[in-house]
LUMRO-188573 format. One record per residue (C-alpha): residue number from 1; x, y, z. Coordinates in pm, 1 decimal, padded with zeros to 6 digits. Example, Ala and Ser with C-alpha at 12.3 -4.5 7.8 and 13.67 -1.06 7.14 Angstrom:
BEGIN
  resi        xx        yy        zz
     1   01230.0  -00450.0   00780.0
     2   01367.0  -00106.0   00714.0
END
This chain:
BEGIN
  resi        xx        yy        zz
     1   00009.3   00008.8  -00016.0
     2   00113.7   00341.2  -00063.3
     3   00158.8   00576.7   00201.6
     4   00135.5   00944.5   00222.4
     5   00334.2   01053.3   00465.8
     6   00209.1   01355.0   00646.3
     7   00494.8   01660.6   00798.2
     8   00297.3   01885.7   00990.9
     9   00345.1   02129.1   01308.7
    10   00056.9   02223.8   01476.3
    11   00222.4   02566.0   01520.1
    12   00078.5   02614.4   01116.7
    13  -00371.5   02691.5   01036.4
    14  -00254.4   02506.9   00704.4
    15  -00129.4   02197.9   00892.7
    16  -00496.5   02165.8   01011.1
    17  -00650.1   02269.9   00726.7
    18  -00451.7   01980.8   00522.7
    19  -00580.1   01727.3   00781.4
    20  -00911.3   01761.8   00720.4
    21  -00899.2   01660.9   00378.7
    22  -00653.6   01329.4   00362.8
    23  -00818.3   01125.8   00475.7
    24  -01114.4   01158.3   00183.1
    25  -00774.0   01150.0  -00082.3
    26  -00620.4   00830.5   00128.4
    27  -00914.2   00650.3   00028.7
    28  -01034.9   00736.1  -00279.6
    29  -00654.1   00642.8  -00364.7
    30  -00623.0   00355.9  -00124.9
    31  -00350.6   00544.6   00082.9
    32  -00224.9   00499.1   00402.2
    33  -00128.1   00786.1   00601.0
    34   00226.7   00800.5   00845.1
    35   00232.9   01158.1   01024.5
    36   00514.5   01318.8   01091.1
    37   00556.9   01589.8   01362.5
    38   00824.6   01827.3   01310.1
    39   00981.5   02145.8   01439.0
    40   00845.0   02420.2   01184.5
    41   01136.4   02659.1   01321.8
    42   01444.0   02468.9   01332.8
    43   01359.5   02427.3   00929.5
    44   01293.0   02791.2   00970.9
    45   01654.7   02854.8   01102.2
    46   01827.7   02615.3   00932.0
    47   01699.8   02793.2   00622.4
    48   01703.6   03160.5   00780.7
    49   01351.8   03266.1   00757.4
    50   01083.2   03368.1   00898.8
    51   00740.8   03252.5   01002.8
    52   00440.1   03456.9   00801.5
    53   00332.8   03475.7   01081.9
    54   00583.5   03622.4   01216.9
    55   00641.7   03926.1   00941.8
    56   00352.9   04160.4   00976.7
    57   00282.9   04200.3   00596.4
    58   00274.2   03836.6   00616.2
    59   00074.5   03806.2   00889.4
    60  -00281.3   03979.0   00785.3
    61  -00332.2   03799.2   00464.9
    62  -00196.9   03433.2   00581.2
    63  -00513.0   03429.3   00864.5
    64  -00787.6   03544.1   00559.2
    65  -00639.5   03317.9   00381.0
    66  -00670.6   03103.1   00641.8
    67  -01038.6   03179.2   00740.4
    68  -01118.7   03136.2   00316.1
    69  -01001.2   02784.7   00264.4
    70  -01188.4   02711.7   00603.8
    71  -01486.9   02828.6   00512.7
    72  -01390.8   02608.7   00178.0
    73  -01404.1   02293.1   00349.9
    74  -01692.8   02404.8   00601.5
    75  -01428.5   02372.4   00886.9
    76  -01487.4   02594.2   01217.7
    77  -01182.4   02822.8   01222.7
    78  -01143.1   03018.8   01591.1
    79  -00714.2   02985.1   01628.1
    80  -00518.8   02920.2   01959.6
    81  -00455.0   03178.4   02254.2
    82  -00118.4   03274.2   02122.0
    83   00040.4   03259.1   01789.0
    84   00307.3   03220.6   01744.7
    85   00299.3   02932.2   02042.3
    86   00549.4   02726.7   02158.9
    87   00499.2   02401.4   01966.9
    88   00708.0   02201.1   02174.2
    89   00536.1   01971.8   02433.6
    90   00258.9   01847.8   02123.4
    91   00534.7   01740.7   01924.7
    92   00722.2   01548.8   02172.9
    93   00344.4   01393.8   02264.8
    94   00253.0   01325.8   01941.5
    95   00593.7   01163.2   01853.0
    96   00524.9   00917.3   02188.1
    97   00259.7   00772.7   01981.1
    98   00451.1   00534.8   01817.6
    99   00153.0   00377.4   01620.5
   100   00005.8   00537.4   01305.2
   101  -00335.4   00544.7   01296.3
   102  -00346.9   00632.1   01683.9
   103  -00114.1   00903.5   01602.5
   104  -00309.1   00977.7   01318.8
   105  -00610.5   01044.7   01552.4
   106  -00462.8   01238.7   01806.7
   107  -00295.1   01446.9   01533.9
   108  -00662.4   01575.4   01346.6
   109  -00780.1   01632.6   01773.4
   110  -00510.2   01828.3   01860.8
   111  -00523.6   02008.2   01531.2
   112  -00885.6   02070.4   01602.1
   113  -00858.4   02155.0   01953.6
   114  -00629.7   02385.1   01893.0
   115  -00760.9   02580.9   01552.5
   116  -01136.6   02450.3   01552.2
   117  -01186.1   02467.2   01909.1
   118  -00911.1   02757.6   02048.6
   119  -00739.3   02513.0   02280.8
   120  -00398.4   02555.6   02418.1
   121  -00201.5   02316.1   02343.6
   122   00099.9   02446.1   02490.5
   123  -00060.2   02344.2   02833.2
   124  -00053.0   01934.0   02916.9
   125  -00404.9   01919.4   03089.8
   126  -00557.5   02065.4   02728.6
   127  -00330.0   01799.2   02575.6
   128  -00466.8   01523.6   02819.0
   129  -00803.3   01575.6   02791.5
   130  -00796.4   01582.1   02393.3
   131  -00623.0   01273.9   02369.3
   132  -00844.8   01161.4   02597.4
   133  -01137.9   01244.2   02397.3
   134  -00969.0   01001.8   02116.6
   135  -00992.7   00749.1   02345.9
   136  -00606.3   00761.2   02408.1
   137  -00385.8   00740.8   02700.3
   138  -00311.6   01097.3   02716.2
   139  -00109.2   01094.8   03073.4
   140   00075.9   00785.1   02924.9
   141   00193.3   00964.8   02642.3
   142   00267.3   01254.7   02819.7
   143   00534.0   01152.4   03087.0
   144   00690.2   00961.6   02720.0
   145   00665.3   01348.1   02645.4
   146   01031.7   01350.5   02818.1
   147   01163.7   01077.4   02787.7
   148   01510.3   01221.2   02594.4
   149   01481.1   00984.7   02303.6
   150   01119.9   01125.8   02220.5
   151   01281.3   01455.0   02253.0
   152   01605.3   01324.3   02016.5
   153   01350.1   01111.7   01816.2
   154   01161.1   01477.6   01719.5
   155   01446.2   01611.4   01617.0
   156   01603.6   01385.5   01381.8
   157   01249.3   01389.3   01246.9
   158   01264.4   01720.3   01162.3
   159   01611.2   01683.1   01038.2
   160   01571.9   01321.2   00793.2
   161   01243.2   01558.3   00670.8
   162   01532.3   01843.8   00583.1
   163   01714.7   01568.2   00406.2
   164   01364.5   01454.1   00165.4
   165   01353.6   01807.7   00037.7
   166   01031.2   01926.3   00366.6
   167   01099.6   02308.8   00365.6
   168   00777.7   02384.1   00538.6
   169   00458.9   02275.6   00620.6
   170   00202.5   02135.2   00601.3
   171   00406.2   01849.3   00360.4
   172   00313.0   01575.6   00208.7
   173   00589.5   01320.8   00082.7
   174   00523.7   01021.2  -00177.7
   175   00832.6   00836.0  -00243.7
   176   01061.1   01090.7  -00384.0
   177   00783.5   01380.7  -00475.6
   178   00696.7   01612.8  -00229.1
   179   00340.5   01841.1  -00188.3
   180   00420.9   02184.3  -00070.2
   181   00077.9   02348.1   00134.3
   182  -00260.7   02286.8   00159.7
   183  -00380.7   02409.9  -00176.6
   184  -00137.8   02109.0  -00342.3
   185  -00340.7   01880.2  -00196.1
   186  -00483.3   01857.2  -00579.3
   187  -00202.6   01737.3  -00709.3
   188  -00111.3   01503.7  -00461.6
   189  -00416.3   01376.4  -00522.1
   190  -00364.3   01333.3  -00913.2
   191  -00035.8   01239.5  -00847.7
   192  -00151.8   00956.9  -00690.4
   193  -00441.1   00818.3  -00911.0
   194  -00192.9   00868.3  -01151.3
   195  -00333.4   01163.6  -01393.8
   196  -00123.4   01413.6  -01288.7
   197   00062.9   01591.7  -01621.1
   198   00473.9   01521.5  -01534.8
   199   00697.3   01821.0  -01596.7
   200   00965.9   01804.6  -01858.5
   201   01247.7   01755.3  -01672.6
   202   01494.3   01941.4  -01915.5
   203   01265.6   02279.9  -01871.8
   204   01272.4   02238.5  -01504.0
   205   01623.8   02190.9  -01503.4
   206   01667.1   02522.6  -01734.4
   207   01502.3   02763.1  -01515.9
   208   01667.4   02565.8  -01194.9
   209   02002.5   02593.6  -01347.4
   210   01986.4   02984.8  -01439.5
   211   02259.6   03211.3  -01327.3
   212   02182.6   03459.2  -01070.9
   213   02217.7   03866.1  -01202.1
   214   02114.4   04020.2  -00843.4
   215   02176.2   03878.2  -00547.0
   216   02076.5   04047.8  -00202.9
END
């Protein structure tokens, strides 16, 4: 069975939007979903970038865009009480959930709690309560999240993701092919169905290899 690797960080509203659509895509294309938590801040630091919510001129437009997508998907959109927030605790808790199906259920629930309901994922009791609502042992996963092994696994997931070409979240990867952003899900679906037109590699390389005439 083909697997969709879903790289995400709950700090991203687009992760919430994309996660809401993936089950339908997986069902239509007979795929499984492997949710992989990564720390977006580490990716951005490595690339020398800031997130859109950290840039005032982008912040308003980003949230406007998110509201439009939420309305399109008919999803509730409240947003967490602070943003950006520190996502390390929920990322580590999700990393501690080893079973991919349980982790996917927990991932969707935490994204819903933060972005659909306005709950604070930096509060341990919120995480535990949300996981309990999916029949998961939140206390046990919270305790495991403090284990240095889990912390190391999250770091390794982030580094491995970047090694696969991931530069932002959400990103879906199928084999060697990646699709970044909620708005590329139609390309993902077409790729899985075998209907996505192939890009001429020569044209792509021509564009990539052109020299820069201005640097900043």
